[in-house]
C-alpha positions in Angstrom: -39.9 -12.4 -9.5 -41.7 -9.2 -8.7 -40.9 -6.0 -10.6 -39.4 -4.4 -7.5 -37.1 -7.5 -6.9 -36.1 -7.5 -10.5 -35.3 -3.7 -10.3 -33.3 -4.3 -7.1 -31.4 -7.2 -8.7 -30.6 -5.1 -11.7 -29.3 -2.2 -9.6 -28.0 -3.9 -6.5 -26.0 -6.7 -8.2 -23.8 -4.4 -10.3 -23.2 -2.1 -7.3 -22.2 -5.1 -5.2 -19.9 -6.4 -7.9 -18.3 -2.9 -8.3 -17.7 -2.7 -4.5 -16.1 -6.1 -4.3 -12.4 -6.0 -3.4 -10.0 -6.3 -6.3 -8.5 -9.6 -7.1 -5.2 -10.1 -5.2 -2.1 -10.8 -7.3 -1.0 -14.4 -7.3 0.9 -15.5 -4.3 4.6 -15.7 -4.4 7.6 -16.7 -2.3 8.0 -14.3 0.6 11.4 -12.5 0.9 12.7 -13.0 4.4 13.7 -9.6 5.7 15.8 -9.6 8.9 18.7 -7.8 10.5 21.9 -9.7 9.5 24.7 -7.7 11.3 28.2 -8.4 10.1 27.2 -10.7 7.2 28.2 -10.1 3.6 24.5 -9.3 2.9 24.5 -6.6 5.6 27.8 -5.1 4.4 26.5 -4.9 0.8 23.2 -3.4 1.9 25.0 -0.8 4.1 27.2 0.2 1.2 24.1 0.6 -1.1 22.2 2.7 1.4 25.1 4.6 2.9 23.8 8.1 2.0 20.4 7.3 3.7 22.2 5.9 6.8 24.4 9.1 6.9 21.3 11.3 6.6 19.6 9.4 9.4 22.7 9.7 11.6 22.7 13.5 11.1 19.1 13.5 12.2 20.1 11.6 15.4 18.6 8.3 14.3 20.0 4.8 14.0 17.5 3.0 11.7 17.2 -0.7 11.8 18.5 -2.2 8.6 16.6 -5.3 7.3 18.0 -7.2 4.4 16.9 -10.2 2.3 17.8 -11.8 -0.9 16.0 -13.7 -3.7 16.9 -14.8 -7.2 14.9 -12.8 -9.8 16.7 -13.7 -13.0 18.2 -17.0 -14.3 19.6 -19.8 -12.1 23.2 -18.5 -12.5 22.5 -14.9 -11.7 23.4 -13.3 -8.4 20.4 -12.9 -6.0 18.9 -9.5 -5.7 19.1 -7.6 -2.5 15.9 -6.4 -0.7 16.8 -3.6 1.7 14.6 -1.8 4.2 15.4 0.9 6.7 13.1 1.1 9.8 12.8 4.2 11.8 10.1 6.8 12.6 11.6 9.0 9.9 11.9 6.3 7.3 8.5 4.7 7.8 5.1 6.3 7.2 1.5 5.4 7.5 1.8 2.8 4.7 4.7 1.1 6.6 8.4 1.0 5.7 9.5 0.9 2.1 11.7 -1.6 0.5 14.2 -1.0 -2.1 15.4 -3.8 -4.4 18.9 -4.0 -6.0 19.8 -6.3 -8.8 23.2 -7.3 -10.1 23.4 -5.6 -13.5 26.5 -4.8 -15.5 28.9 -5.9 -12.8 27.3 -4.0 -9.8 24.2 -3.7 -7.7 21.8 -1.2 -9.1 18.5 0.0 -7.6 15.7 -1.4 -9.7 12.7 -0.8 -7.5 12.2 1.8 -4.7 9.3 2.4 -2.4 7.6 -1.1 -2.3 5.5 -1.4 0.8 3.9 -4.3 2.4 4.9 -8.0 2.5 7.3 -8.5 -0.4 7.5 -11.7 -2.3 8.8 -13.1 -5.6 6.2 -14.3 -8.1 6.3 -17.3 -10.3 5.3 -14.9 -13.2 8.1 -13.5 -15.3 8.4 -10.6 -17.7 11.5 -10.2 -20.0 13.4 -12.9 -18.1 12.9 -11.6 -14.6 10.4 -12.7 -11.9 7.7 -10.2 -10.9 7.8 -8.7 -7.5 4.7 -8.6 -5.3 4.4 -6.0 -2.6 1.2 -5.6 -0.6 -1.5 -5.6 -3.3 0.8 -4.4 -6.1 2.7 -6.3 -8.6 5.8 -5.0 -10.2 7.1 -6.2 -13.6 10.5 -6.0 -15.2 10.7 -3.4 -18.0 14.2 -4.4 -19.1 15.9 -1.7 -17.0 13.8 -1.5 -13.7 10.6 -2.7 -12.1 7.4 -0.8 -12.7 3.9 -1.1 -11.3 1.7 -3.4 -13.4 -1.3 -1.3 -13.0 -1.1 2.2 -14.5 -2.0 5.1 -12.3 -5.6 6.4 -12.6 -6.0 9.4 -14.8 -7.0 12.2 -12.4 -7.9 15.7 -13.4 -6.3 18.0 -10.8 -7.5 21.3 -12.3 -9.7 23.4 -9.9 -13.3 23.0 -10.5 -15.8 25.8 -10.5 -19.1 25.4 -8.7 -22.3 25.9 -10.7 -23.2 29.6 -10.6 -19.8 30.7 -9.2 -18.1 33.6 -10.8 -14.7 32.9 -12.2 -11.7 34.6 -10.4 -10.3 37.7 -12.1 
């Protein structure tokens, strides 16, 4: 191998590996989200997002309510509810967000909010509950709620001075 090819291999290979897409989380069982008007699932979901529906109505919108369910805990546990409101006001450039409600302490409680993308239930478990996959993100059970499994990057948001610039007075 010539010195130039060796140099290119030493420089280009690490750059290509760094630019490779991240490894996707393991596939899971998709949660079937659909409108289910008049069903017990729809009634429960409407009660859980009543404030959001009322706010949308005040703004003159009638969002489409999608609901799904999946078991996250043990076999005898009630299934969790996956609720998504679809309207121009509720959905942004990343799509519509899904909230997850688990049956805890005798009532449904919101345990994940803001999941976007295709939502599925993983076979991986943390603290007795199945992980939730949404888009390219994996959420793990902390004991009280779901949290992203990847920590947010440490970003310095302080203003930077350009070299040679005088500091403001």
